[in-house]
C-alpha positions in Angstrom: 2.6 -29.3 6.8 4.7 -28.3 3.8 5.1 -25.0 2.7 2.8 -25.5 -0.3 -0.2 -25.6 2.1 0.0 -21.8 2.6 -1.0 -19.6 0.0 1.7 -16.9 0.9 4.5 -19.2 0.0 3.1 -20.6 -3.2 5.1 -19.9 -6.4 5.0 -16.4 -7.7 3.6 -17.7 -10.9 0.6 -19.0 -9.0 -2.8 -16.9 -10.2 -4.3 -17.1 -6.8 -1.2 -15.3 -5.1 -1.1 -12.9 -7.8 -4.9 -11.8 -7.5 -4.8 -12.1 -3.7 -1.6 -10.1 -3.4 -2.8 -7.1 -5.4 -6.1 -7.3 -3.6 -4.3 -7.0 -0.2 -1.9 -4.1 -1.9 -5.2 -2.3 -2.7 -6.6 -3.0 0.8 -3.1 -1.4 2.3 -3.2 1.7 0.1 -6.8 2.3 1.1 -5.9 1.9 4.6 -2.8 4.2 4.2 -5.1 7.0 2.6 -7.8 6.8 5.4 -6.4 5.5 8.6 -4.1 8.5 9.3 -7.0 11.0 8.9 -9.3 8.8 11.1 -6.5 8.9 13.6 -6.1 12.5 13.6 -9.9 12.9 13.9 -9.6 10.5 17.0 -7.2 12.7 18.6 -9.7 15.8 18.9 -10.0 15.4 22.5 -6.0 15.7 22.8 -6.1 19.0 20.6 -8.8 20.5 22.6 -7.4 19.2 26.1 -4.0 20.8 25.1 -5.3 24.2 23.9 -7.3 24.3 27.4 -4.3 23.6 29.3 -1.9 25.8 27.3 -4.3 28.9 27.9 -5.0 28.1 31.4 -1.2 27.9 32.3 -0.7 31.2 30.4 -3.5 32.9 32.3 -2.2 31.6 35.6 1.3 32.6 35.0 0.2 36.1 34.2 -2.1 36.3 37.3 0.4 35.2 39.6 3.3 37.5 38.1 0.7 40.4 38.6 0.2 39.8 42.2 3.5 38.4 42.8 2.3 35.3 44.5 1.2 31.9 43.7 -2.3 31.1 43.2 -4.0 28.7 45.8 -6.0 27.0 43.2 -5.9 26.7 39.4 -8.0 29.5 37.5 -11.3 28.1 36.3 -11.5 28.6 32.5 -14.1 30.8 31.1 -15.6 30.5 27.8 -14.0 33.4 26.6 -10.3 32.0 27.6 -11.1 28.8 25.9 -12.2 30.1 22.8 -9.8 28.5 20.7 -10.6 25.0 22.2 -14.2 25.9 21.3 -13.6 26.8 17.6 -11.4 23.6 17.2 -14.0 21.4 15.8 -15.7 24.1 13.5 -12.3 25.3 12.1 -11.0 21.7 11.8 -14.0 20.7 9.6 -13.6 23.9 7.4 -10.0 23.4 7.1 -10.6 19.6 6.2 -13.3 19.8 3.6 -12.6 22.7 1.6 -8.9 21.4 0.5 -10.2 17.8 0.1 -12.8 19.0 -2.2 -10.9 21.3 -4.3 -7.5 18.8 -4.9 -10.2 15.9 -5.4 -11.6 18.1 -8.1 -8.2 19.3 -9.6 -7.0 15.6 -9.6 -9.7 14.9 -12.2 -8.5 17.5 -14.6 -4.7 17.0 -14.0 -4.1 13.3 -13.6 -3.3 12.9 -17.1 -0.6 15.5 -17.1 1.1 14.2 -13.8 2.4 10.7 -13.5 0.4 8.5 -11.1 3.7 7.5 -9.2 4.1 11.3 -8.4 0.5 11.7 -7.4 0.1 8.7 -5.1 3.8 8.1 -3.7 4.2 11.7 -3.4 1.0 12.3 -1.3 2.0 9.3 0.9 5.5 10.9 1.4 4.0 14.3 2.2 1.3 12.8 4.8 4.2 10.8 6.5 6.3 14.0 6.9 3.2 15.7 8.5 2.5 12.9 11.0 6.1 12.8 12.1 6.1 16.6 12.7 2.8 16.1 14.6 4.2 13.1 16.7 7.2 15.4 17.6 5.1 18.3 18.7 3.3 16.0 21.2 6.5 16.2 23.4 7.3 20.2 22.4 5.4 22.9 24.7 3.8 25.6 22.4 1.6 28.4 23.3 -2.0 28.1 22.5 -2.0 30.3 19.5 0.8 28.9 17.6 -0.2 25.6 18.3 -3.7 26.1 17.0 -2.3 27.7 13.8 0.3 25.0 13.2 -2.6 22.2 13.9 -4.7 23.9 11.1 -2.0 24.3 8.6 -1.2 20.3 9.1 -5.2 19.6 8.8 -5.0 21.6 5.4 -1.7 19.7 4.1 -3.3 16.3 5.2 -6.3 16.9 3.1 -4.9 18.4 0.3 -2.6 15.4 -0.4 -5.4 13.1 0.8 -7.7 14.7 -1.9 -5.1 14.2 -4.6 -4.1 10.5 -3.4 -7.9 9.6 -2.9 -8.9 10.6 -6.3 -5.7 9.0 -8.0 -6.3 5.6 -5.9 -9.9 5.2 -7.1 -8.7 6.2 -10.6 -5.9 3.5 -10.1 -8.7 1.0 -9.0 -11.2 2.0 -11.9 -8.6 0.5 -14.4 -9.1 -3.1 -12.9 -12.1 -5.2 -12.3 -14.7 -4.4 -9.8 -13.4 -6.3 -7.1 -10.4 -4.2 -6.8 -12.5 -1.2 -5.6 -14.0 -3.1 -2.7 -10.9 -3.2 -0.5 -10.5 0.4 -0.8 -14.2 1.1 0.3 -13.6 -1.7 3.0 -11.6 0.8 5.2 -14.1 2.0 7.8 -13.7 4.5 10.7 -11.9 3.5 13.8 -13.2 4.9 17.0 -11.6 4.6 20.3 -12.1 5.6 23.8 -9.5 8.1 24.9 -8.2 8.0 28.4 -8.0 11.3 30.6 -5.6 13.6 32.2 -1.7 13.2 31.3 -2.5 9.8 29.4 -3.9 11.9 26.4 -0.5 12.9 25.3 0.9 9.4 25.6 -2.0 8.1 23.7 -1.9 10.8 21.2 1.8 10.1 20.5 1.1 6.5 20.0 -1.6 7.0 17.4 0.6 9.3 15.4 3.4 6.9 15.3 1.1 4.2 14.3 -0.2 6.2 11.6 3.3 6.8 10.4 4.0 2.9 10.4 0.6 2.5 8.4 1.7 5.0 5.8 5.3 3.4 5.3 3.6 0.1 5.0 1.5 1.6 2.4 4.5 3.1 0.4 6.2 -0.4 0.5 3.1 -1.9 -1.1 2.7 0.7 -3.7 6.4 0.1 -4.7 5.6 -3.6 -4.7 2.7 -3.0 -6.8 4.9 -1.1 -9.6 7.7 -3.3 -9.4 5.9 -6.5 -10.8 4.2 -7.1 -13.9 1.1 -8.5 -12.3 -0.6 -5.0 -12.2 -0.1 -4.3 -16.0 -1.6 -7.7 -16.5 -4.6 -7.0 -14.6 -5.3 -3.9 -16.5 -6.3 -6.1 -19.5 -7.6 -9.0 -17.6 -11.3 -9.7 -16.4 -14.4 -7.8 -17.7 -12.8 -5.0 -19.3 -10.6 -7.0 -21.6 -13.2 -7.4 -24.7 -13.9 -3.5 -24.3 -10.4 -2.8 -24.7 -10.2 -4.8 -28.0 -13.3 -3.1 -29.3 -11.9 0.2 -28.3 -8.5 -0.6 -30.0 -10.6 -1.6 -33.1 -13.0 1.5 -33.0 -9.9 3.8 -32.8 -8.2 2.4 -36.0 -11.3 2.8 -38.0 -11.6 6.2 -36.8 -8.0 7.0 -37.6 -8.4 5.6 -41.2 -11.4 7.6 -41.9 -10.1 10.7 -40.5 -6.5 10.5 -41.9 -6.8 13.6 -44.0 -8.2 15.7 -41.3 -5.5 14.7 -38.8 -3.0 16.2 -41.1 -3.8 19.6 -39.9 -4.2 19.8 -36.1 -6.5 22.0 -34.8 -5.4 25.0 -32.3 -5.5 23.9 -28.8 -6.9 20.6 -29.5 -5.4 18.8 -26.8 -7.3 21.0 -24.1 -10.4 21.2 -26.1 -10.4 17.3 -26.3 -9.8 16.8 -22.9 -12.6 19.2 -21.9 -15.1 17.4 -24.3 -13.7 13.8 -22.7 -14.4 15.2 -19.1 -18.0 16.1 -20.0 -18.6 13.2 -21.9 -17.3 10.9 -19.0 -19.2 12.9 -16.5 -22.4 12.3 -18.6 -22.0 8.7 -18.6 -21.3 8.3 -14.7 -23.8 11.1 -13.4 -26.3 8.3 -12.1 -23.6 6.6 -10.0 -21.7 9.9 -9.0 -24.9 11.7 -8.0 -26.0 8.7 -6.1 -22.7 8.3 -4.1 -22.8 12.0 -3.2 -26.5 11.5 -2.1 -25.4 8.3 0.0 -22.9 10.1 1.8 -24.8 13.3 2.4 -27.4 11.3 4.2 -25.3 9.1 6.2 -22.9 11.8 7.4 -25.7 14.0 8.0 -27.1 11.6 10.5 -24.2 9.9 11.9 -22.6 10.9 14.3 -24.4 14.2 14.9 -27.8 12.9 15.5 -27.1 9.2 16.2 -24.7 9.8 19.0 -27.3 11.8 20.9 -29.7 8.9 21.2 -30.4 7.7 24.8 -31.0 4.5 26.0 -34.7 4.0 27.4 -34.1 0.6 29.2 -30.8 1.2 30.8 -31.7 2.8 34.0 -28.5 2.6 36.4 -27.3 -0.3 34.7 -23.9 -0.5 33.0 -25.7 -0.6 29.6 -26.4 3.3 29.8 -22.6 3.8 29.6 -22.2 1.2 26.7 -25.3 2.1 24.8 -23.8 4.8 22.4 -20.5 2.6 22.0 -22.2 -0.3 20.9 -25.4 0.4 19.4 -24.2 3.5 17.4 -20.4 3.1 16.7 -19.9 -0.4 16.7 -23.2 -1.3 15.0 -22.5 1.3 12.3 -18.8 0.3 11.6 -19.5 -3.6 11.6 -22.7 -3.5 9.4 -20.9 -0.8 7.3 -17.9 -3.2 6.5 -20.2 -6.0 5.8 -22.1 -4.0 3.2 -18.8 -2.8 1.4 -17.5 -6.4 1.8 -20.4 -8.1 0.2 -19.9 -6.3 -3.2 -17.0 -8.6 -3.8 -19.0 -11.4 -4.4 -22.5 -10.0 -4.9 -23.2 -6.9 -7.2 -27.0 -6.6 -7.5 -28.6 -4.4 -9.0 -26.3 -4.0 -12.0 -24.6 -0.9 -13.3 -27.5 0.0 -15.6 -30.4 -1.0 -13.5 -33.0 1.6 -12.2 -33.1 -0.2 -8.9 -29.8 1.3 -8.2 -30.7 5.1 -7.9 -34.2 4.1 -6.5 -32.5 2.3 -3.7 -30.1 5.2 -3.1 -33.0 7.6 -2.9 -35.1 5.2 -0.7 -32.3 5.7 2.1 -33.7 9.2 2.8 -36.4 7.4 5.0 -33.6 6.6 7.4 -33.4 10.4 8.3 -37.3 10.6 9.9 -36.7 7.0 11.3 -33.6 8.0 13.2 -35.0 11.5 14.2 -37.9 9.8 15.8 -35.6 7.7 18.0 -34.9 8.8 21.6 -32.7 11.6 20.5 -32.2 14.0 23.2 -32.4 16.8 24.2 -35.3 17.6 21.8 -37.7 20.4 21.3 -39.9 19.8 18.4 -40.6 15.9 17.6 -42.1 13.6 19.7 -40.2 10.3 20.3 -42.0 7.4 18.3 -39.4 4.4 18.4 -38.3 4.9 22.1 -37.2 1.2 22.6 -33.2 0.4 22.1 -34.2 -2.3 19.7 -35.7 0.1 17.2 -32.5 2.2 17.0 -30.3 -0.9 16.8 -32.4 -2.1 13.8 -32.2 1.3 12.1 -28.7 1.6 12.6 -27.9 -1.7 11.3 -29.8 -1.3 8.1 -28.6 2.4 7.9 -25.0 1.2 8.0 -25.4 -1.9 5.6 -27.1 -0.1 3.1 -24.6 2.7 3.2 -21.5 0.3 2.7 -23.2 -1.6 0.3 -24.7 1.0 -2.0 -21.5 3.3 -1.8 -19.4 0.5 -2.9 -21.4 -0.5 -6.0 -21.7 3.2 -6.9 -18.0 3.5 -6.7 -17.4 0.2 -8.3 -19.8 0.8 -11.3 -18.8 4.2 -12.1 -15.4 3.4 -14.0 -17.1 0.6 -15.7 -19.7 2.7 -17.4 -16.7 4.2 -19.9 -14.4 3.2 -22.1 -11.4 1.5 -20.3 -9.3 4.1 -21.4 -11.4 6.7 -19.5 -11.6 4.7 -16.5 -8.9 6.4 -14.5 -10.7 9.8 -15.0 -13.9 8.3 -14.2 -12.5 7.0 -11.1 -11.1 10.5 -10.2 -14.5 12.1 -10.8 -16.3 9.5 -8.7 -14.0 10.3 -5.9 -14.8 13.9 -6.2 -18.5 13.3 -5.7 -17.7 11.2 -2.8 -15.7 13.9 -1.1 -19.0 16.4 -2.1 -21.2 14.1 -0.2 -18.9 14.3 2.8 -19.1 17.9 2.8 -22.8 18.6 1.9 -23.4 15.9 4.8 -21.4 18.1 7.2 -23.5 20.9 6.5 -26.8 19.0 6.6 -25.9 17.7 10.1 -26.6 21.0 11.6 -30.1 20.9 10.2 -31.1 17.5 11.0 -30.0 18.0 14.6 -31.7 21.6 14.8 -35.2 20.1 13.8 -35.4 17.4 16.4 
C-alpha cells in the first residue's frame, strides 16, 4: 500500500493528522503526569521489603558482634524492629496528599504569573531527575532510616511537581474543546503482581527506568506541541470560537464605556481583579467542581480499601480464589473506568447545565452500602447480603464506569462554564477539587472499612 493509506504519513497540513496528533500529545502528557507516580505506588512492596531486610541485617550484625559468633538462624523481625516498614504506607499517604493539595491550589492562583512552559516542562524535568535518583538508589546499600527519609522526601517532591503539573495540564486542556480533556482522564491506574525475594529489586529498577522513559517521551511531546502552530489554532477553533468573539466585543464596549475611569488606576488593582476573577470563576464552576470532588471521595473511599477485602463465595479450592480480587476488583475497575472515560469523547450526556449531572453524582453514594454488603472479610457489624461473586462484579463494573464517565464529564464541563479567557484558571481549580476528592477519599476509607 502507498503511504497515503496510513494516517501518520499524511501531509502536515492534513486536519485529521493535526487533531489526532494533538489528541495523542495530550494523552502522552497525561501518561507522563500520572503513570510515574502509579509506578512508585506499585513499588510499595519493594520499599517495605527493603526496609525489613535492612533493619534485619543491621540487627543480625549487632547481635553477631555482641557475641562474637555468627547466628545459626536469621533473627525473626519483631513489630518493634519493623516499625519503619509498618509506618511506610501511612506516612507515604500523608507525604503525598498534603503537597499535592497545596501545590494544586497554589497553581490556581499563580498560573498567570508563571509561564506555562516553566510549570509543565519544569515539573516533568524535576520528576525525571527524582526517578533517575530512585533507580540509582536501587543499586545502592543504605541503612533503614536514611533510606526511609530519602524515600519520603522523594515522595513529597514528586507530588509537589505533580500537583503543579496536573493543575497546569488541566488548565491547558481547558483552553481547547471538551474532547481534549478525555485523553488526560483516560490514563488509569496500572496494577502489577510483584515477584518475591531478590527479584523485587530488579523489578523495581525496571519500573523506575520505564517511568523515566515515559517522562522523556512526555517532554518530547510537549516540545512538539509548542513547536507547531496547531495548538494556537485549536485555541480558537471548536465550541469556544463564538464565545471568544463575543468576549472580545464585550471587552471593547466595556473599554469604551469606562475610558475615563481607566485613566486613574486604583491601587493594587491587579491583585484585586485577580481575587475577584477567581471567586467569580469558582462561583460559575462550583457544581462540576464539587461533583468531581464527591465522585473521587466515594471512589477512593471504597476502592481499594474495601473492595480488595471481598472474598469469593464460590471458589472453594479452585484457582478462581487466587484470581478473584485481581480480576473482579482491579481488572474490572480499570477496564470499566477506562470505558467510561473514553465514552465522553463521543457522548456527553447530560449537558453542562443539566440538573441530571449532580443528581447522578449524588446517586453514586448508593454504591457504598451495596459494596459494604458484599462478602467483605473480616467483618464485625454488617451482615452479608450480596454473597455471590456475580453481585460484586456487577457492582464493581457499574461503580467503575460511573466514576470514569461522570468524572470526565465534570472535568470537561468545568472550563466550558466560564469565558474562554478564564478557561485555564477554571481547569486549574478543577484539578484542585479532584485532588481534594482523592484526599477526602483516603480519609473516609478508614471509616468505611471500620463499619463493616
